[in-house]
C-alpha positions in Angstrom: 36.5 6.6 23.8 37.3 6.6 27.5 40.7 8.4 27.5 42.3 11.4 25.8 44.2 10.0 22.8 46.7 11.4 20.3 46.7 10.0 16.7 49.9 10.3 14.6 50.5 9.9 10.9 53.7 9.9 8.8 53.6 10.0 4.9 56.6 9.2 2.6 57.3 9.4 -1.1 59.7 7.6 -3.5 62.4 10.4 -3.4 63.0 10.0 0.3 60.8 12.9 1.5 58.4 12.6 4.5 55.9 14.6 6.5 54.1 13.9 9.7 51.2 15.4 11.7 49.1 14.5 14.7 45.8 15.4 16.4 44.6 14.9 20.0 41.0 14.0 20.9 40.2 15.0 24.4 37.8 12.9 26.4 35.9 14.4 29.4 35.8 12.6 32.7 32.9 10.1 33.1 29.8 11.5 34.6 27.7 9.0 36.5 24.0 9.8 37.0 21.6 8.3 39.7 19.6 5.3 38.3 16.0 5.4 37.2 13.6 2.6 37.9 10.1 1.9 36.6 7.7 -0.5 38.4 4.2 -1.5 37.3 1.6 -4.3 37.8 -0.6 -6.1 35.3 -3.4 -6.0 36.2 -3.5 -3.3 38.8 -6.9 -4.4 40.1 -7.8 -8.1 40.7 -10.6 -10.1 42.3 -10.4 -11.8 45.7 -7.8 -14.6 45.4 -6.7 -13.3 42.1 -3.1 -12.6 41.1 -1.0 -10.1 39.1 2.5 -9.8 37.6 5.0 -7.2 38.8 7.5 -5.9 36.2 10.4 -3.5 36.9 13.3 -2.1 35.0 16.2 0.1 36.2 18.6 2.1 34.1 22.0 3.5 35.0 25.6 2.4 35.8 26.6 0.0 38.6 23.1 -0.5 39.9 22.0 -2.6 42.9 18.3 -3.0 43.7 16.4 -4.1 46.8 12.6 -4.9 47.2 10.4 -4.6 50.2 6.7 -5.0 51.1 4.7 -7.1 48.7 3.9 -10.8 49.2 5.1 -14.3 48.6 8.8 -13.7 48.6 8.9 -10.2 46.9 11.3 -8.7 49.5 15.0 -8.9 49.1 17.8 -8.3 46.6 16.6 -7.9 42.9 18.3 -7.8 39.5 18.1 -4.5 37.5 15.0 -5.8 35.7 12.6 -8.7 35.8 9.1 -9.9 36.5 7.4 -11.3 39.7 4.2 -13.4 40.1 2.3 -12.2 43.1 0.4 -15.5 43.7 -3.2 -15.4 45.0 -4.0 -12.2 46.9 -6.8 -11.5 49.4 -5.8 -8.0 50.4 -4.6 -4.9 48.6 -0.8 -5.0 48.6 1.9 -2.5 47.8 5.3 -3.5 46.3 8.4 -1.3 46.8 11.8 -1.2 45.1 14.8 1.0 45.4 17.8 1.0 43.1 21.2 2.7 43.9 24.6 3.5 42.5 27.4 5.8 43.7 25.5 8.8 42.4 22.3 8.3 44.3 19.2 6.2 45.0 15.8 6.0 43.3 12.6 4.5 44.8 9.3 3.4 43.2 6.2 1.5 44.2 3.0 0.0 42.8 -0.2 -1.1 44.6 -2.3 -4.1 43.5 -5.9 -3.5 44.5 -7.9 -6.6 45.6 -11.7 -6.6 45.6 -12.7 -7.5 49.2 -16.1 -8.7 48.0 -15.9 -12.5 48.0 -19.1 -13.2 46.0 -20.3 -15.8 48.6 -24.0 -15.3 47.9 -23.8 -15.2 44.1 -23.9 -18.0 41.4 -20.6 -18.5 39.6 -20.3 -18.6 35.7 -17.3 -19.0 33.5 -16.7 -19.0 29.8 -13.5 -20.2 28.0 -12.7 -19.8 24.2 -9.7 -20.2 21.9 -8.6 -17.9 19.1 -8.3 -20.9 16.8 -9.7 -24.3 17.6 -8.2 -26.0 14.6 -4.4 -25.5 14.1 -1.5 -27.2 12.3 1.0 -29.6 13.8 3.4 -27.8 16.2 1.4 -24.5 16.0 -0.1 -22.6 18.9 -3.1 -20.5 19.8 -4.3 -18.4 22.7 -6.9 -19.4 25.3 -9.2 -16.7 26.8 -11.6 -16.9 29.7 -13.9 -14.7 31.8 -16.0 -15.4 34.9 -18.7 -13.7 37.0 -19.1 -13.8 40.8 -15.9 -16.0 41.2 -13.3 -15.5 43.9 -10.7 -17.7 42.2 -10.3 -20.2 39.4 -8.2 -23.3 38.7 -7.1 -24.8 35.3 -6.7 -28.5 34.5 -6.0 -30.6 31.4 -4.2 -28.8 28.6 -0.4 -28.6 28.6 2.6 -26.2 29.0 1.7 -25.1 32.5 -2.1 -24.6 32.2 -3.0 -26.6 35.3 -3.1 -24.7 38.6 -4.5 -21.5 40.1 -5.8 -18.9 37.5 -7.1 -15.4 37.7 -10.9 -15.0 37.4 -10.2 -13.8 33.8 -7.2 -13.7 31.5 -5.4 -15.2 28.5 -3.0 -18.2 28.0 -0.7 -19.1 25.1 -0.9 -22.9 24.6 2.6 -23.2 23.2 3.3 -25.7 20.4 0.7 -28.5 20.2 1.3 -31.9 18.5 -2.0 -33.5 19.5 -5.6 -32.6 20.4 -5.8 -30.9 23.8 -8.7 -29.9 26.0 -8.3 -27.0 28.4 -10.7 -26.9 31.4 -11.2 -24.2 34.0 -13.3 -24.2 37.2 -14.1 -21.0 39.1 -15.3 -20.9 42.7 -16.7 -18.8 45.5 -17.6 -20.1 49.0 -21.1 -21.4 47.9 -20.8 -22.2 44.2 -18.6 -23.2 41.3 -18.7 -23.5 37.5 -16.7 -25.3 34.9 -16.1 -24.8 31.1 -13.7 -26.2 28.6 -12.4 -25.8 25.0 -10.7 -28.4 22.8 -8.0 -27.6 20.3 -7.8 -29.9 17.3 -4.3 -30.4 15.8 -4.0 -31.4 12.2 -1.7 -34.3 11.2 2.0 -33.4 10.8 1.9 -34.3 7.0 -1.4 -32.4 6.3 0.1 -29.3 4.6 -1.8 -26.6 2.7 -0.1 -24.8 -0.1 -0.1 -21.5 1.6 2.3 -21.0 4.6 1.3 -21.2 8.2 2.6 -18.6 10.6 2.2 -18.1 14.4 3.0 -15.1 16.6 4.6 -15.7 20.0 5.3 -13.6 23.0 8.2 -11.1 22.8 11.2 -11.8 25.1 14.3 -9.9 26.3 12.3 -6.7 26.7 14.3 -3.7 27.8 13.8 0.1 27.6 14.8 0.3 24.0 14.9 -3.3 22.5 13.0 -6.6 22.4 13.1 -10.0 20.7 10.1 -10.8 18.5 9.3 -14.6 18.2 7.2 -16.7 15.8 7.0 -19.9 13.9 6.6 -20.5 10.2 5.7 -23.6 8.1 6.2 -23.4 4.4 4.0 -26.4 3.7 6.3 -27.7 1.0 7.1 -24.4 -0.6 10.2 -22.2 0.0 8.9 -19.5 2.3 10.1 -16.1 3.6 9.1 -14.7 6.9 9.4 -11.5 8.9 7.8 -9.3 11.6 5.7 -6.1 11.4 5.7 -3.8 14.5 4.9 -0.3 15.7 3.3 1.8 18.4 -0.2 1.0 17.0 -1.8 -1.7 14.9 -1.0 0.1 11.7 2.6 -1.0 12.5 4.8 1.1 10.2 8.1 -0.9 10.7 9.2 -4.3 9.6 12.2 -6.5 10.1 14.3 -8.0 7.3 12.8 -10.8 5.3 14.6 -14.1 5.5 14.0 -17.5 3.8 13.2 -20.4 6.2 12.9 -23.2 3.6 9.8 -25.3 3.0 9.4 -26.9 6.4 8.4 -25.8 9.9 10.8 -23.8 12.1 10.9 -21.2 14.9 12.3 -17.8 14.0 13.0 -14.5 15.9 14.3 -11.0 15.3 15.9 -8.5 17.8 14.6 -5.0 17.3 16.2 -1.9 18.8 15.7 1.9 18.9 12.4 1.6 20.8 10.9 4.3 23.1 11.0 3.6 26.8 7.7 2.9 28.7 5.8 2.5 25.4 3.4 -0.3 24.2 4.4 -1.9 20.9 2.3 -4.1 18.7 3.7 -6.8 16.4 2.7 -9.8 14.3 4.4 -12.5 12.1 4.2 -12.4 8.3 5.0 -15.3 5.9 5.0 -15.5 2.1 5.5 -18.2 -0.4 4.5 -18.6 -4.1 1.0 -19.5 -3.0 0.0 -16.7 -0.7 1.0 -14.2 2.0 -0.3 -15.0 5.5 -0.4 -12.7 8.7 -0.2 -14.0 12.2 -2.1 -12.8 15.3 -1.3 -9.4 16.8 0.6 -9.4 20.1 1.9 -6.6 22.2 4.6 -5.8 24.8 5.6 -2.7 26.8 9.2 -1.4 27.1 10.5 -0.5 30.5 11.9 2.7 31.9 10.6 6.3 31.7 9.6 7.7 28.3 12.5 9.5 26.6 11.6 11.8 23.7 13.4 10.8 20.5 16.6 12.7 19.6 17.6 14.0 16.2 17.8 11.1 13.7 20.6 10.2 11.4 20.3 12.0 8.0 19.0 10.1 5.0 19.4 10.8 1.3 17.9 9.2 -1.8 19.1 9.9 -5.3 17.6 8.8 -8.6 17.7 9.6 -12.3 14.7 10.1 -14.6 16.4 7.6 -16.9 19.2 5.3 -15.9 19.8 4.0 -19.5 20.3 6.6 -22.2 21.6 6.6 -25.8 25.0 7.9 -26.8 24.9 11.7 -26.5 21.7 11.4 -24.5 20.9 13.3 -21.3 18.8 12.9 -18.2 18.0 14.7 -14.9 19.4 13.5 -11.5 17.1 14.2 -8.5 17.7 13.8 -4.8 15.9 14.5 -1.5 17.0 14.2 2.1 15.7 14.1 5.7 17.4 15.5 8.8 20.4 16.8 6.7 22.3 20.0 7.2 24.8 19.9 4.3 25.3 17.8 1.1 28.3 17.2 -1.1 28.4 15.6 -4.5 31.1 13.6 -6.3 31.7 11.7 -9.5 29.1 12.3 -12.2 29.5 14.6 -15.2 30.7 18.2 -15.6 29.2 20.5 -12.9 28.0 17.8 -10.6 30.8 17.6 -8.1 30.8 20.0 -5.1 28.4 21.4 -2.5 24.7 20.8 -3.1 21.6 22.0 -1.4 19.7 19.6 1.0 17.0 19.3 -1.6 14.7 18.4 -3.0 17.1 19.2 -5.9 17.8 18.3 -9.5 20.7 18.3 -11.9 20.7 18.2 -15.7 23.5 15.9 -16.8 24.1 17.4 -20.2 25.0 15.2 -23.2 26.7 12.0 -22.0 29.1 9.8 -24.1 30.0 7.4 -21.3 28.5 5.8 -18.2 28.5 8.0 -15.1 27.9 7.4 -11.4 26.4 10.4 -9.4 27.2 10.1 -5.7 25.9 12.4 -2.9 26.7 12.5 0.8 24.5 14.4 3.3 25.4 15.1 6.9 24.2 16.5 10.2 25.8 16.7 13.7 25.0 13.0 14.3 26.3 11.4 11.2 26.1 11.1 7.4 24.4 9.1 4.7 25.5 8.4 1.1 23.6 7.3 -2.0 24.4 7.0 -5.7 22.8 6.3 -9.0 24.5 5.1 -12.2 23.4 6.4 -15.6 24.4 3.8 -18.2 25.2 5.2 -21.7 24.6 2.9 -24.6 27.3 2.6 -27.2 27.5 4.9 -30.2 25.6 3.6 -33.1 26.9 4.3 -36.6 23.9 5.3 -38.8 23.2 2.9 -41.6 21.0 3.6 -44.6 17.4 2.3 -44.2 15.0 1.5 -46.9 12.1 3.8 -47.5 9.9 5.0 -46.0 12.3 7.0 -43.7 11.8 9.6 -41.0 13.9 12.3 -39.5 12.8 14.6 -36.7 14.2 18.1 -36.1 13.6 19.8 -32.8 14.0 23.4 -31.9 13.2 25.3 -28.7 12.9 28.9 -27.7 12.1 30.9 -24.6 10.2 34.2 -24.6 9.2 36.4 -21.7 5.7 37.7 -21.1 5.8 40.7 -18.8 2.5 42.7 -19.1 3.8 45.9 -17.6 7.0 46.7 -19.4 7.6 44.8 -22.7 11.2 43.9 -23.4 13.2 42.2 -26.1 15.4 40.6 -23.4 13.5 37.3 -23.4 16.1 35.2 -21.6 16.5 37.2 -18.5 13.2 37.0 -16.5 12.8 38.5 -13.0 11.3 36.7 -10.0 7.5 36.5 -10.5 7.8 36.8 -14.3 6.0 34.3 -16.6 7.9 32.5 -19.3 6.6 30.8 -22.4 8.8 27.9 -23.3 8.1 26.6 -26.9 9.3 23.4 -28.4 8.8 23.0 -32.2 9.2 19.7 -34.0 9.0 18.5 -37.6 9.2 15.1 -39.4 11.0 15.8 -42.6 11.1 12.1 -43.6 8.9 10.2 -46.0 7.1 8.0 -43.5 5.0 8.6 -40.4 6.5 8.2 -36.9 4.6 6.8 -33.9 4.6 6.8 -30.1 5.7 10.4 -30.1 6.5 11.6 -26.6 7.9 14.9 -25.5 9.5 15.2 -22.0 10.2 18.7 -20.7 12.2 19.0 -17.5 11.5 22.3 -15.7 14.1 23.9 -13.3 13.3 23.9 -9.6 13.1 27.7 -9.6 9.9 27.8 -11.7 6.3 26.6 -11.2 4.2 25.1 -14.0 1.1 27.0 -14.9 -0.5 25.6 -18.1 0.4 24.5 -21.6 -1.1 24.2 -25.1 -0.5 21.4 -27.6 -2.0 18.8 -25.2 -2.4 18.1 -21.5 0.8 16.7 -20.0 1.4 14.0 -17.3 3.1 15.9 -14.5 5.7 14.2 -12.4 7.2 16.8 -10.1 8.9 19.3 -12.4 8.8 16.9 -15.4 6.1 17.2 -18.0 5.4 14.4 -20.5 3.2 15.1 -23.6 1.9 12.0 -25.4 1.8 13.4 -29.0 0.8 10.2 -30.8 1.6 9.9 -34.5 3.3 12.5 -36.7 2.8 12.0 -40.5 5.5 12.6 -43.1 6.3 16.3 -43.4 4.2 16.9 -40.4 5.1 19.5 -37.7 3.9 20.8 -34.4 4.7 22.8 -31.4 4.1 22.7 -27.6 4.2 25.8 -25.5 4.5 25.6 -21.7 3.9 28.6 -19.5 5.7 28.8 -16.2 6.3 31.4 -13.5 9.6 32.2 -11.9 9.4 31.7 -8.1 9.5 34.9 -6.1 12.5 33.5 -4.1 14.6 32.7 -7.1 18.1 34.2 -6.7 19.4 36.7 -9.2 22.0 35.2 -11.5 20.5 31.6 -11.3 20.7 29.8 -14.6 17.4 28.2 -15.7 17.9 25.1 -17.9 14.9 23.9 -19.9 16.0 20.5 -21.4 13.6 18.6 -23.7 13.7 15.1 -25.1 11.5 14.0 -28.0 11.3 10.2 -28.4 9.5 8.2 -31.1 9.4 5.0 -33.1 10.5 5.3 -36.7 8.9 3.4 -39.7 11.4 0.5 -39.3 10.2 0.0 -35.6 13.4 1.4 -34.0 13.2 3.7 -31.0 14.8 7.1 -31.6 15.2 10.3 -29.5 16.5 13.9 -30.0 17.3 16.5 -27.4 17.4 20.2 -27.1 18.1 22.6 -24.3 17.7 26.4 -23.8 18.7 28.5 -20.9 17.5 31.6 -19.2 19.0 33.6 -16.3 17.1 35.1 -13.4 17.8 38.9 -13.8 17.9 41.6 -11.2 17.2 44.6 -13.4 14.8 47.0 -11.6 11.3 47.4 -12.9 9.6 50.8 -13.4 8.1 51.8 -10.1 6.7 55.4 -10.7 3.0 55.1 -11.4 2.9 58.3 -13.5 5.7 57.2 -15.9 4.1 53.8 -16.4 0.7 55.4 -17.0 2.2 57.9 -19.5 3.9 55.1 -21.4 0.8 53.0 -21.5 -1.4 56.0 -22.5 1.0 57.0 -25.2 0.9 53.5 -26.7 -2.8 53.3 -26.5 -3.4 56.8 -28.0 -1.0 56.5 -30.9 -1.4 52.9 -31.9 -4.7 51.9 -30.3 -8.3 53.0 -30.4 -8.9 56.7 -29.8 -6.3 58.5 -31.9 -6.9 62.0 -30.5 -5.0 62.7 -27.3 -6.6 63.2 -24.0 -3.8 65.0 -22.2 -1.1 67.7 -22.7 1.6 65.2 -23.3 -0.4 63.6 -26.1 -1.2 66.9 -27.8 2.4 67.9 -27.8 3.4 64.6 -29.4 0.7 65.1 -32.0 2.0 68.6 -32.9 5.6 67.2 -33.2 4.4 64.4 -35.5 2.5 67.0 -37.7 5.6 69.2 -38.0 7.7 66.2 -39.0 5.2 65.3 -41.6 5.3 68.8 -43.0 9.1 68.8 -43.2 9.2 65.5 -45.0 6.6 66.7 -47.6 8.5 69.9 -48.2 11.8 68.0 -48.6 10.3 65.7 -51.2 8.7 68.6 -53.0 11.9 70.6 -53.3 13.8 67.7 -54.7 11.2 67.2 -57.3 11.5 70.8 -58.4 15.3 70.7 -58.8 14.9 67.7 -61.0 12.4 69.6 -63.1 14.6 72.8 -63.6 17.8 70.9 -64.4 16.1 68.9 -67.2 16.3 69.5 -71.0 14.4 72.5 -72.7 12.7 72.4 -76.1 13.0 75.7 -78.2 11.1 76.3 -81.4 12.7 78.6 -84.1 11.4 79.7 -87.5 13.2 80.1 -90.8 12.0 83.0 -93.0 13.5 81.8 -96.2 12.0 78.3 -96.1 9.0 79.0 -93.9 9.8 76.0 -91.7 10.0 75.8 -88.0 12.8 73.9 -86.2 12.7 72.5 -82.7 16.0 72.1 -80.7 16.7 70.9 -77.2 
């Protein structure tokens, strides 16, 4: 925007009502800065009668540039960027440039150093080579040469501008060749000369290999932040894709989009942007068909301008699901991570997904799903935003049908207990930060046939760290544990216990979900799965902190119920006396109840009869 602008909106409904609003975006006045200009020579030092190339680049608004000094037509008006061939130099020469706009003027200069020694008394030698002396039709290669004791060199033969004055060392791109070419070079001083040559053999146009041919060519349209990469590809009769790899070193790190260029031979190019100013970049061509992947030669170029440190990048976000295809009433975990993001917001999905999210890495347990769901997340910073989504497809509900014997059925249960060595507690679902939790999953096959390919996946919450487990060594993928349990015979059962530790920075009140999925293949060959989930909550109940009270509790438990029954302190003796008194009272109570039962029972009395002489007993 270049001017302050007001945006209006009017909204209506079908009962004749309307509402309107507006907002004004204010635009500051344009601020114009003085231009910047970079100027450099390649090479900076040359031999007598050698030459160099001057390159400059100016940045800013409404720039005009003027050159002075130099040689061979350098002085005068110049465009904002360009290159200049110095021609043969016999003296050290300085090239000046100044660029101006209404805000100011910027000057720069570069000096090309010329070796004054003319090697008149030394013998001349020269050597010329080619990167590839056998190439395909319409491909190119690079010529390289170097000399000793020469003041200047000339090229002849070849093509594409090879003939003429040459530096005493350098490189030359042959351009596309359609026939054999011989490149010759002769180097001189006042008393001697030397000649060398190299011949490039060009294969017949119809002589195609199965693998693609690819050639890297010089970059063009180079600015402070962009360039055009050029190359040529030949599919040799097979449909071929080609692209470029580039970066600030020969490890590259970036690549352009891959495009199809058919099965024949064609030139291709890509424009790349977002480059750092005054920085050397390396690049190469890459081509691939069904036969092979081929890499071209590595070339380089340097951007103009002064180096500008990179600014904050756009945010990125990537979202995925542990499983994107689940059974009816199945569940999975959605995971996301970001770069350069300040805030994230979720939409769509299942219950509990929509709303503000942390910038991750984060995870979300979907719960049981009965329909396909798309989970979308958008993350933002002051520069912009990025959105990604993942769709979890839910397979249709399958009505169970009777299956012939043998059969199988798996039951799964899960539980969480807390192991806190200082103060035991029965509240096993409310751990505190730093506590260790044992998470146990039990399973049983109550069918009449064995099940195979038994796998248990446990998804741990982000607020805990995995310590160890029994029941097998799991494969660990982030906070997901996968146990390969093999085969479970009929009426077989087992259990897996995982120990985790609650992170010290876990917030009080955070719900910890421990979902588990047990998958297997039943005797009929069908894949089955069952799910379970248990929750705990991070608790903020204070722990005992007084050393004396903790010691007394521990000593009490050890003296009464552990080894060494006799107490070792006053508190212990007092407890022992109380226990003895209680025991006496209990015994006395039992004894008195027993006596009352005895006195209230029946009595037997014996009487005698004098007349009969018999004794009679009555109760």
